[in-house]
C-alpha positions in Angstrom: 13.5 13.9 15.2 13.4 16.0 12.7 12.2 19.5 13.1 12.2 22.7 10.6 15.4 24.7 10.7 13.0 28.3 11.2 15.1 30.3 13.4 18.4 31.6 13.3 21.6 30.9 15.2 20.7 33.6 17.7 21.6 33.5 21.4 24.0 30.0 20.6 27.2 31.9 22.8 25.4 31.3 26.4 25.6 27.6 26.8 25.6 26.9 30.5 27.9 24.3 32.0 25.6 21.6 31.0 25.0 22.7 27.5 21.5 24.5 27.9 20.8 27.4 26.0 17.9 28.9 27.1 15.8 31.5 24.9 11.9 31.5 25.7 10.2 33.4 22.8 7.0 32.0 24.1 7.0 34.2 27.4 7.3 37.5 24.9 3.7 36.5 23.6 1.1 38.3 25.3 0.2 37.5 28.9 -2.8 35.7 28.9 -1.2 33.1 26.8 0.6 31.7 30.0 1.6 31.8 33.4 5.2 32.6 34.4 5.9 30.3 37.5 8.5 27.8 38.8 7.9 24.1 39.0 7.3 22.7 42.8 10.4 21.5 44.3 10.6 17.4 45.2 11.8 16.1 48.2 13.9 13.3 47.0 14.2 12.9 43.0 16.1 10.2 41.5 17.1 9.7 37.8 15.5 6.3 36.5 16.0 6.8 32.8 18.2 9.5 30.7 18.3 9.3 27.1 22.1 10.3 26.0 21.8 10.1 22.6 18.8 12.9 22.5 21.1 14.9 25.0 24.1 14.5 22.8 21.9 15.5 19.3 21.1 18.4 21.5 24.8 19.6 22.2 24.0 19.0 26.0 26.9 17.8 28.2 25.1 13.9 29.2 27.7 13.4 31.3 26.9 15.9 33.5 23.0 15.7 33.2 22.8 12.3 34.0 24.2 12.7 37.3 23.0 15.2 40.1 22.8 18.2 38.2 20.3 16.5 35.7 18.4 15.2 38.5 18.1 18.4 40.2 17.1 20.4 36.8 14.9 17.1 35.7 12.6 17.0 39.0 12.1 21.0 39.2 14.4 21.6 41.7 17.0 23.4 40.4 16.0 26.3 37.2 18.7 26.2 34.4 20.2 29.2 33.6 18.4 31.6 31.4 15.5 29.6 31.5 12.1 31.1 32.4 10.0 28.8 33.1 5.7 29.1 32.1 3.2 27.0 31.7 1.2 27.4 28.9 -2.7 28.2 28.1 -4.6 26.7 25.5 -8.6 25.1 24.9 -10.0 22.2 23.4 -12.4 20.1 22.1 -12.2 16.9 23.9 -14.4 14.5 22.7 -16.2 17.0 20.2 -16.8 19.1 24.0 -15.4 22.7 24.2 -13.5 23.4 27.0 -11.1 26.1 28.1 -7.2 23.8 29.3 -4.2 24.6 30.0 -0.9 22.9 31.4 -2.3 21.6 34.6 1.0 19.5 35.5 3.6 20.5 33.1 6.0 23.8 33.0 7.6 24.4 29.9 11.2 25.6 31.3 12.2 27.3 28.0 13.3 27.0 24.6 16.8 25.2 23.9 18.9 26.6 20.8 21.5 24.0 19.1 24.2 25.2 17.4 22.9 25.0 14.3 20.1 27.3 15.5 17.3 25.0 15.5 14.9 25.4 18.4 13.2 22.8 21.2 10.8 22.9 23.9 12.0 21.7 26.9 9.1 20.6 29.0 8.7 18.9 32.5 5.3 16.9 33.0 4.2 16.2 36.4 6.3 19.1 37.8 3.0 20.5 40.2 0.2 22.8 40.4 -0.6 25.8 37.8 -3.4 27.8 37.6 -4.8 25.4 35.1 -4.4 22.5 37.3 -8.5 22.5 38.2 -8.0 21.1 41.3 -5.5 18.5 40.1 -2.5 17.8 42.2 -0.2 18.7 39.2 1.8 15.6 39.7 2.3 12.4 37.4 2.6 8.6 38.3 5.5 6.8 37.0 3.1 4.6 35.2 2.4 6.6 32.2 5.3 8.4 32.4 7.4 5.5 31.6 4.7 4.7 29.0 5.1 8.0 27.3 8.9 7.8 27.3 8.9 4.0 25.8 6.4 4.6 23.4 7.8 8.0 21.8 11.3 6.5 21.5 9.5 3.7 19.5 7.5 6.2 17.3 10.8 8.1 16.7 12.9 4.6 16.0 9.6 4.0 13.3 10.5 7.3 12.0 7.5 8.8 12.2 7.4 12.4 13.7 7.0 12.8 17.3 8.2 14.4 20.8 11.0 12.9 22.5 12.0 11.9 25.9 14.8 13.3 27.4 14.5 12.0 31.2 12.2 10.5 33.9 12.7 11.2 37.3 11.1 9.7 40.3 9.9 12.2 43.0 10.4 10.1 46.2 6.5 11.2 47.0 3.3 9.5 46.0 0.6 10.8 44.2 -2.7 9.5 44.8 -5.1 8.0 41.9 -7.0 4.8 42.7 -4.0 4.1 44.7 -1.3 5.3 46.2 1.8 5.0 43.2 5.2 6.7 43.2 5.4 10.0 41.5 7.7 10.8 38.5 8.2 13.6 35.9 8.8 13.4 32.6 11.0 16.0 30.5 9.6 16.2 27.2 11.3 17.5 24.0 9.0 19.1 21.2 9.7 21.6 18.2 7.1 23.3 19.9 3.7 22.5 21.9 1.6 24.9 19.9 -1.4 22.9 19.6 -4.9 23.6 17.4 -6.0 24.2 21.1 -3.8 27.0 21.3 -5.6 28.7 18.7 -8.9 27.9 20.1 -7.8 29.5 23.1 -6.7 32.7 20.8 -10.1 33.0 19.5 -12.1 33.0 22.6 -14.3 35.8 23.3 -12.0 38.8 24.4 -9.1 37.6 23.0 -9.8 37.6 18.9 -6.8 40.3 18.4 -4.4 37.5 19.8 -5.5 34.9 16.9 -3.0 37.1 14.3 -0.4 37.4 17.2 -0.3 33.3 17.6 -0.7 32.9 14.0 2.5 35.2 13.4 4.4 33.5 16.1 3.8 30.4 14.7 4.6 31.2 11.0 8.2 32.8 12.3 8.9 29.4 14.4 7.5 26.5 12.2 7.4 28.2 8.6 9.0 30.9 7.9 9.4 30.0 4.4 6.0 30.8 4.2 6.1 34.6 5.5 6.5 36.4 1.9 3.4 34.2 0.6 0.4 36.4 -1.1 -2.0 34.8 1.7 0.9 33.4 4.4 -2.3 32.4 7.1 -4.1 30.2 4.0 -0.8 28.9 3.4 0.2 28.0 6.8 -2.6 26.5 7.2 -2.2 24.1 3.7 0.8 23.5 5.2 -0.6 22.2 8.7 -3.2 20.2 7.1 -0.3 18.5 4.9 2.0 17.8 8.0 -1.2 16.1 9.5 -2.2 14.1 6.9 1.1 12.6 6.8 1.3 12.2 10.3 -2.2 10.1 10.6 -0.8 8.0 7.5 2.2 6.6 9.0 0.4 6.3 12.5 -1.8 4.0 10.4 0.8 2.5 8.6 2.3 1.0 12.2 -1.1 0.5 13.5 -0.8 3.5 16.2 -3.6 4.1 17.8 -3.6 7.8 19.7 -6.4 7.4 21.8 -7.1 10.9 22.8 -7.0 12.7 18.9 -8.6 16.1 20.8 -8.1 19.5 19.6 -5.3 20.1 22.2 -3.0 17.1 21.4 -2.7 18.2 17.8 0.4 19.9 17.4 0.7 22.5 14.3 4.6 21.2 14.1 2.9 17.8 12.9 4.5 15.9 16.0 2.9 13.4 17.9 2.2 14.7 21.1 0.7 13.8 24.5 0.9 10.0 24.7 -1.9 9.0 27.4 -4.0 6.2 26.6 -2.1 5.0 23.4 -1.2 1.6 22.3 -0.4 -0.3 19.0 -3.1 -2.5 17.6 -2.4 -6.5 17.8 -5.6 -7.8 15.9 -6.4 -5.7 12.9 -10.0 -4.3 13.5 -10.3 -0.7 12.4 -12.5 0.0 15.3 -9.9 -0.9 17.5 -10.5 1.6 20.4 -7.4 1.5 24.1 -8.9 4.3 25.8 -10.8 3.7 29.0 -12.5 6.5 28.2 -13.4 6.1 24.5 -16.8 4.9 24.9 -18.4 5.8 21.3 -15.1 4.9 19.6 -14.3 8.1 18.4 -10.6 7.8 18.0 -10.8 4.4 16.8 -8.0 3.1 14.8 -10.4 3.7 11.5 -11.4 7.1 12.3 -8.3 8.5 13.1 -8.1 10.2 9.6 -11.5 11.6 10.1 -11.0 12.8 13.7 -7.6 14.7 12.2 -9.5 16.8 9.7 -11.9 17.3 12.3 -9.9 18.8 14.5 -8.2 21.1 11.1 -11.6 22.3 10.5 -11.6 23.7 14.6 -8.0 25.8 13.2 -9.6 26.8 10.1 -12.2 28.5 12.1 -9.8 30.9 14.2 -8.1 32.0 10.6 -10.8 32.8 9.2 -10.7 36.3 10.3 -7.0 36.4 8.7 -7.6 34.7 5.4 -10.0 36.8 3.9 -11.4 40.0 4.3 -14.9 38.8 3.3 -16.2 36.1 5.1 -17.6 33.9 2.3 -14.3 34.3 0.6 -12.7 33.0 3.7 -14.9 30.2 4.4 -14.6 29.0 0.8 -10.4 29.2 0.8 -10.8 27.3 3.9 -13.0 24.8 2.8 -10.6 24.2 0.0 -7.5 24.0 2.3 -9.1 21.5 4.6 -10.8 19.2 1.1 -7.0 18.8 0.5 -6.3 16.9 3.6 -8.2 13.4 1.9 -6.0 13.5 -1.2 -2.7 14.0 0.8 -3.8 11.6 3.5 -4.3 8.9 0.8 -1.4 9.8 -1.3 1.2 9.0 1.6 -0.8 6.2 3.2 -1.4 4.4 -0.3 2.4 4.9 -0.6 3.4 3.5 2.5 1.4 0.4 1.9 2.8 0.2 -1.2 6.2 -0.3 0.5 4.6 -2.3 3.3 3.7 -5.0 0.2 7.3 -4.4 -1.6 5.8 -2.7 -4.9 7.6 0.2 -6.5 5.6 1.2 -9.0 1.9 2.3 -9.0 -1.1 0.8 -10.4 -4.8 1.8 -10.3 -5.2 -2.0 -8.8 -3.3 -1.5 -5.9 -5.9 0.3 -4.0 -8.3 -2.6 -3.8 -5.3 -5.2 -3.7 -4.5 -3.9 -0.2 -8.0 -3.5 0.9 -8.7 -6.7 0.3 -5.8 -8.2 2.6 -7.0 -5.7 4.9 -10.4 -7.2 4.4 -9.1 -10.6 4.6 -6.8 -9.7 8.0 -9.7 -8.3 9.8 -12.4 -11.4 8.8 -9.6 -13.8 9.9 -8.5 -11.7 13.3 -4.6 -11.6 12.0 -2.2 -9.5 13.5 -1.3 -6.6 11.6 2.3 -5.9 12.5 3.1 -10.0 12.3 0.9 -10.5 8.9 3.0 -7.6 7.2 6.2 -9.2 8.4 5.7 -12.3 7.3 4.8 -11.6 4.2 8.2 -10.1 3.8 9.6 -13.6 4.3 10.6 -15.9 1.6 8.1 -18.4 2.8 5.0 -18.1 4.9 4.8 -20.2 7.9 1.9 -23.1 8.6 -0.8 -21.0 9.7 -4.6 -21.2 9.2 -5.0 -17.5 8.1 -2.4 -18.2 5.0 -4.6 -22.0 4.1 -7.5 -19.4 3.7 -9.2 -19.4 0.5 -9.5 -15.8 0.4 -5.7 -15.2 1.1 -4.7 -18.0 -1.3 -6.8 -16.1 -3.9 -5.2 -12.7 -3.0 -1.9 -13.7 -2.7 -2.0 -14.9 -6.2 -3.0 -11.6 -7.2 -0.2 -10.3 -5.0 2.3 -12.0 -6.7 1.1 -11.3 -10.7 1.5 -7.9 -9.3 4.9 -8.3 -7.9 6.1 -10.1 -11.0 5.3 -7.2 -13.3 7.7 -5.0 -11.5 10.9 -4.6 -13.4 12.6 -4.9 -9.5 13.2 -8.4 -8.5 11.2 -10.5 -5.7 14.2 -10.4 -3.6 14.4 -6.6 -4.0 10.7 -6.5 -3.0 11.2 -8.6 0.1 14.4 -6.5 1.6 12.2 -3.0 0.9 9.5 -4.7 2.5 11.5 -5.4 5.6 12.9 -1.8 5.8 9.1 -0.8 6.2 7.4 -3.6 8.1 8.6 -3.4 11.7 9.5 -6.9 13.8 9.2 -5.5 17.2 6.7 -2.4 17.9 5.9 -2.0 21.5 3.5 -4.5 22.5 0.6 -3.8 25.1 1.1 -6.6 26.9 5.0 -5.9 26.9 4.8 -2.6 28.0 2.5 -3.4 30.9 5.1 -5.9 32.1 7.4 -3.4 32.2 5.7 -0.8 33.9 4.2 -3.2 36.6 8.0 -4.3 37.3 8.7 -0.5 37.5 6.1 0.4 39.7 5.6 -2.5 41.8 8.7 -3.4 42.2 11.3 -0.4 41.2 12.7 -2.7 38.5 13.7 -0.9 35.4 15.5 -3.9 33.6 12.3 -4.7 31.5 12.0 -1.2 30.8 15.5 -0.6 29.4 15.7 -4.0 27.4 12.6 -3.2 25.5 13.7 0.6 24.8 16.9 -1.0 23.4 14.8 -3.5 21.3 12.8 -0.3 19.7 15.5 1.3 19.4 16.0 -1.2 16.2 12.4 -1.8 15.3 13.5 -3.6 11.9 16.0 -5.9 13.3 15.1 -9.6 14.7 17.8 -9.9 17.5 18.4 -13.1 18.9 17.1 -13.8 22.2 14.4 -11.3 21.7 11.7 -13.3 20.2 9.2 -12.2 22.7 9.6 -8.6 21.6 8.4 -9.8 18.0 5.6 -12.6 19.5 1.6 -11.3 19.5 0.2 -11.8 22.9 -2.1 -14.8 24.0 -5.3 -14.2 24.7 -5.0 -13.8 28.3 -2.4 -11.2 27.5 -4.4 -8.8 25.6 -4.9 -5.7 27.0 -7.8 -3.8 25.9 -7.9 -0.4 27.9 -4.8 2.1 28.5 -5.4 5.1 30.5 -3.9 8.9 30.5 -3.0 9.0 34.4 -4.5 12.1 35.4 
């Protein structure tokens, strides 16, 4: 998990016995940005997953937090020393439609500051009703919380900027969706929870003076190096555009589909946030959609770059009064910043795709070469992850896809391209093996683990999956089932947000 070192080493001598060093700077913003309240206690909490390596990297006492004290904190039954719990207010465009939102089932305990001065949000998800619950129960079911835990940790292991999962506890209380389900709370760690939707909320009628307050706060927290820029707000917009272009390109490299790329699910820190109806693509198809509520394919795999740019346009709209006193000039500056997204995305995406094909150098024909392979994969319904991994091997397996004439012609061009490089074929294959994962959180395996946990209280498959996913580029003996694609009967086509 990479976070910018943009905060001073303040308040680093007040560590609690568990290792917490809380200081909630967000709670010093105007009160309209949040509601101050504690999590709703639960009856019989129990730890089901605890991320010891993450805890240790944060300077926390993993041994203490793994026991009863941690259970009490991660369930919301005990507030840690110096924590200042709040539910954050924000808005968002959900599937293109604007609405006022907020943390309807989450509480930000505070910001933990590590010994080296880095600041992390510690949030409980599923911690009870808030003023923003909109008639919801404020709770979460075990399945969706385990899904976020599994996939967020898999994303981290793949080197993709993401929020992290510190702990998951069951509450001992049911939640009611279509059926009665075991309740759970996830503890999420993030660089911050400042979203595009947070700026949209600040820019809402009667709150516009808060846009500058929020922009200054965001600069100070994430982009302190830009504060002395000639136009710091414009520089921040460019920086956020660049981070999102990088992030979405990394998603595309591994076949990840977020599922709900609403503006309230885009973080200004550049991290992947809010794992609801998300999944990894099996068969390559740019139109793949996993969300049960994305009926029009708005957030399909191939649309993700376009939707990221659309979301960024909503952010730019809120910043217009800060960019320039003249509205036309402000719009022109914002438009130029937004137009930089396409080039930044293309550079990152193309660089990553070259690496996936073992290309160290750059040539003008690389883009057509890559697109030809993707077209061939699409036409033959080839598995995205498996195909790139097999291309990394010395010998291709005997499969119909590799006997297809279109692939044979493509392979000849690829081999010619590889031969033009000064690096050896062996070096190219080694390069590819480090860029093309052997294992991803396959949808059918995730669902298998969640079913065992939810229906039978058995976390064995979840724990095994987390171990395998922590080393995504390794092919571990005995774990072949995690590298294999699903049978047609095992394919999961829809996922759900769990609210």
